[in-house]
C-alpha positions as CSV (number, residue, x, y, z in Angstrom):
1,X,-7.2,-25.5,-19.4
2,X,-6.0,-22.5,-17.5
3,X,-7.4,-22.3,-13.9
4,X,-9.6,-19.4,-13.5
5,X,-8.8,-16.3,-11.7
6,X,-11.5,-14.5,-9.8
7,X,-10.5,-10.6,-9.7
8,X,-12.3,-8.7,-6.9
9,X,-12.8,-5.1,-7.4
10,X,-14.6,-3.0,-4.8
11,X,-16.2,0.3,-6.1
12,X,-17.2,3.4,-4.5
13,X,-17.6,6.6,-6.1
14,X,-14.5,6.5,-8.5
15,X,-16.0,6.9,-11.7
16,X,-13.3,9.2,-12.8
17,X,-10.5,6.8,-12.4
18,X,-12.6,3.6,-13.0
19,X,-12.4,3.3,-16.8
20,X,-8.9,2.9,-16.7
21,X,-8.8,0.2,-14.3
22,X,-11.5,-1.8,-16.1
23,X,-9.7,-1.4,-19.4
24,X,-6.4,-2.6,-17.9
25,X,-8.3,-5.6,-16.3
26,X,-10.1,-6.9,-19.7
27,X,-6.7,-6.3,-21.4
28,X,-4.9,-8.9,-19.5
29,X,-3.3,-11.5,-21.4
30,X,-4.5,-14.2,-19.0
31,X,-7.7,-15.1,-20.4
32,X,-9.3,-17.1,-17.9
33,X,-10.7,-14.4,-15.8
34,X,-13.9,-13.7,-13.6
35,X,-14.0,-10.1,-12.8
36,X,-16.3,-9.5,-10.1
37,X,-17.1,-5.7,-9.7
38,X,-18.7,-4.6,-6.5
39,X,-20.5,-1.5,-6.5
40,X,-21.1,-0.5,-2.9
41,X,-24.1,2.0,-3.6
42,X,-22.0,4.6,-5.3
43,X,-23.5,8.0,-6.1
44,X,-21.7,9.1,-8.8
45,X,-21.5,7.5,-12.1
46,X,-19.5,4.2,-11.0
47,X,-22.7,2.2,-11.8
48,X,-23.0,3.1,-15.3
49,X,-19.4,2.5,-16.0
50,X,-19.8,-1.0,-14.6
51,X,-22.9,-1.6,-16.8
52,X,-21.1,-0.2,-19.9
53,X,-18.3,-2.6,-19.5
54,X,-20.4,-5.4,-18.4
55,X,-22.5,-5.2,-21.6
56,X,-19.2,-5.6,-23.7
57,X,-17.2,-8.3,-21.7
58,X,-18.8,-11.7,-20.8
59,X,-16.2,-12.3,-18.1
60,X,-17.3,-9.4,-15.9
61,X,-19.8,-10.2,-13.0
62,X,-21.1,-7.0,-11.7
63,X,-22.7,-7.1,-8.2
64,X,-24.8,-4.0,-7.0
65,X,-25.1,-3.7,-3.0
66,X,-28.3,-1.4,-2.3
67,X,-26.6,-0.1,1.1
68,X,-23.4,0.9,1.4
69,X,-21.5,-1.5,3.7
70,X,-17.7,-0.3,3.3
71,X,-14.9,-2.0,1.5
72,X,-15.1,-5.3,3.8
73,X,-18.5,-6.0,3.1
74,X,-17.7,-5.3,-0.7
75,X,-15.0,-7.8,-0.9
76,X,-17.0,-10.4,1.1
77,X,-19.8,-10.3,-1.2
78,X,-17.8,-11.0,-3.9
79,X,-16.0,-14.0,-2.1
80,X,-19.4,-15.4,-1.7
81,X,-19.9,-15.9,-5.4
82,X,-16.4,-16.4,-6.4
83,X,-15.8,-19.4,-8.7
84,X,-12.0,-19.1,-9.5
85,X,-9.4,-21.7,-8.7
86,X,-7.3,-18.6,-7.4
87,X,-8.4,-15.0,-6.2
88,X,-7.0,-11.9,-6.8
89,X,-7.8,-8.1,-5.9
90,X,-7.5,-4.8,-7.4
91,X,-8.4,-1.5,-6.5
92,X,-10.8,0.5,-8.7
93,X,-8.8,3.6,-8.9
94,X,-5.6,1.5,-9.9
95,X,-4.4,-0.3,-13.0
96,X,-2.5,-3.0,-14.2
97,X,-0.1,-3.9,-16.8
98,X,-1.1,-6.6,-19.4
99,X,0.9,-9.5,-17.6
100,X,0.1,-8.7,-14.0
101,X,-2.4,-11.7,-13.9
102,X,-0.3,-14.2,-15.9
103,X,2.9,-13.4,-13.9
104,X,1.5,-14.2,-10.7
105,X,-0.4,-17.5,-11.9
106,X,2.9,-18.8,-13.6
107,X,4.7,-18.2,-10.2
108,X,1.9,-19.8,-8.1
109,X,1.9,-22.9,-10.1
110,X,5.4,-23.3,-10.5
111,X,6.1,-24.1,-6.9
112,X,3.4,-25.0,-6.3
113,X,3.0,-22.2,-3.6
114,X,0.1,-21.2,-1.4
115,X,0.3,-17.5,-2.0
116,X,2.5,-15.2,-4.4
117,X,3.2,-11.4,-3.9
118,X,5.1,-9.1,-6.3
119,X,6.7,-5.7,-6.2
120,X,4.5,-2.5,-7.5
121,X,4.8,1.1,-9.0
122,X,3.6,3.8,-7.2
123,X,1.7,6.2,-9.3
124,X,2.3,9.8,-7.7
125,X,1.2,11.1,-10.4
126,X,4.1,9.7,-12.4
127,X,5.0,6.1,-12.1
128,X,7.8,5.2,-9.6
129,X,9.3,1.8,-10.5
130,X,10.5,-0.7,-7.7
131,X,14.5,-0.6,-7.1
132,X,16.4,-3.4,-9.0
133,X,17.0,-5.0,-5.7
134,X,13.2,-5.3,-5.3
135,X,13.0,-7.4,-8.5
136,X,14.8,-10.6,-7.3
137,X,12.7,-13.6,-7.1
138,X,12.7,-15.5,-4.2
139,X,10.8,-18.1,-2.0
140,X,9.6,-17.1,1.4
141,X,9.2,-18.9,4.7
142,X,6.1,-17.9,6.7
143,X,8.0,-15.7,9.0
144,X,9.6,-13.7,6.1
145,X,6.5,-13.1,4.5
146,X,4.6,-12.0,7.7
147,X,7.7,-9.5,8.4
148,X,7.7,-8.2,4.9
149,X,3.7,-7.3,5.2
150,X,4.2,-6.1,8.6
151,X,6.9,-3.6,7.7
152,X,6.3,0.2,7.5
153,X,7.9,0.1,4.1
154,X,9.0,-2.3,1.3
155,X,7.6,-4.1,-1.5
156,X,5.6,-6.9,-0.1
157,X,3.4,-4.8,2.7
158,X,-0.2,-5.9,4.0
159,X,-1.8,-5.1,0.7
160,X,-4.4,-7.4,-1.2
161,X,-3.7,-6.2,-4.9
162,X,0.3,-7.3,-5.0
163,X,-0.9,-11.1,-4.0
164,X,-2.6,-14.1,-5.4
165,X,-4.5,-16.3,-3.3
166,X,-5.9,-19.8,-3.4
167,X,-9.6,-20.0,-3.1
168,X,-9.6,-23.4,-1.5
169,X,-7.7,-22.0,1.5
170,X,-9.9,-19.2,1.8
171,X,-13.0,-21.2,2.0
172,X,-11.4,-24.1,4.0
173,X,-10.3,-21.7,6.6
174,X,-13.6,-19.6,6.4
175,X,-11.7,-16.6,5.8
176,X,-13.6,-13.0,5.2
177,X,-12.9,-9.7,5.7
178,X,-14.0,-8.0,9.5
179,X,-16.8,-5.6,8.5
180,X,-16.2,-3.5,11.6
181,X,-12.8,-2.2,10.1
182,X,-12.2,0.7,8.0
183,X,-8.6,0.4,8.2
184,X,-5.8,-2.3,7.7
185,X,-8.8,-5.0,7.0
186,X,-6.5,-6.2,4.3
187,X,-3.4,-6.9,6.5
188,X,-5.4,-8.8,8.9
189,X,-6.9,-10.9,6.3
190,X,-3.3,-11.6,4.8
191,X,-2.2,-12.7,8.4
192,X,-5.0,-14.9,8.9
193,X,-4.4,-16.7,5.2
194,X,-0.5,-17.1,5.8
195,X,-1.3,-18.8,9.2
196,X,-3.3,-21.4,7.5
197,X,-0.6,-21.9,4.6
198,X,3.1,-23.0,4.1
199,X,5.0,-22.0,0.7
200,X,5.4,-18.5,-0.4
201,X,7.1,-16.9,-3.1
202,X,8.1,-13.4,-4.3
203,X,7.9,-12.7,-7.8
204,X,10.1,-9.9,-8.3
205,X,8.1,-8.5,-11.7
206,X,6.2,-5.1,-11.0
207,X,3.2,-4.9,-13.0
208,X,0.5,-3.6,-10.7
209,X,0.1,0.5,-10.7
210,X,-0.9,2.0,-7.1
211,X,-2.3,5.3,-7.6
212,X,-1.7,7.7,-4.7
213,X,-4.8,10.0,-4.5
214,X,-5.2,13.0,-2.1
215,X,-8.9,12.1,-1.7
216,X,-8.7,8.4,-1.1
217,X,-10.6,6.8,1.6
218,X,-7.7,5.8,3.5
219,X,-6.1,9.4,3.4
220,X,-9.6,11.0,4.7
221,X,-8.8,9.7,8.0
222,X,-5.7,11.7,8.3
223,X,-2.7,10.6,10.8
224,X,-4.3,11.1,14.1
225,X,-7.8,9.8,12.9
226,X,-6.4,6.2,11.6
227,X,-4.2,6.0,14.8
228,X,-6.7,4.2,17.1
229,X,-7.9,1.8,14.4
230,X,-4.3,0.9,13.5
231,X,-3.2,0.2,17.0
232,X,-6.3,-2.0,17.4
233,X,-5.7,-4.0,14.4
234,X,-2.1,-4.2,15.1
235,X,-2.9,-5.6,18.4
236,X,-5.3,-8.0,17.0
237,X,-2.6,-9.1,14.6
238,X,0.1,-9.6,17.4
239,X,-2.4,-11.5,19.4
240,X,-3.4,-13.8,16.4
241,X,0.3,-14.4,15.7
242,X,1.2,-15.4,19.5
243,X,-1.8,-17.6,19.6
244,X,-0.5,-19.5,16.4
245,X,2.8,-19.7,17.8
246,X,1.9,-21.2,21.1
247,X,-0.5,-23.8,18.9
248,X,2.4,-25.0,16.8
249,X,4.4,-25.4,19.9
250,X,1.9,-27.5,21.6
251,X,1.5,-29.4,18.5
252,X,5.5,-30.0,18.5
253,X,5.5,-31.1,21.9
254,X,2.7,-33.6,21.5
255,X,4.5,-35.3,18.8
């Protein structure tokens, strides 16, 4: 049997984009999916779109949150009920090629690896494909993965949606998203996950389409508005990495 993948989709007022996203998830060539759609108290027709798809697709697990709590709270609610061996994420205004999940699962199991990441398309509005050099498969050390994730450009970055995680790692380390953060909560989560694991792989097959929207929640902060929280999160990330380095050095000395 194929291992189940729980795909978590936080949703808030994105009804015009949601149909394409959900259609692409239902059309994945990897059948063993649990699609957890978390509506964070939308005021548009997002709930109606979710209900329509859920009525037709038994793999969809809808969650309707009664009070808006933000994207981290929505993802945490999904993690609390997820049952898959692996966990992936998608944003409800993005969309996936049919082989997106199967490509990541095959790479994760081939190692086996603890995390697999891949390049992606940027739709702004036309799809911009990754360069040829970004399509080269390669194993990654933890340091290479973290450096690629913290880099201001590149195809790894701190996003959730171009990665596949092991749920056993998430649960054993009690990892959840910090609900006090409105920005870069995904990057902090990825760093915390990376420090719990050893083996990483970069699968150079782009299959996720990230849609650039002028009205997205992230862009609504603006450069100046987002800077204080970005600096706060980067400080936390650096502090977390330094603490992990000290702990490993102490363990090495003890041996």
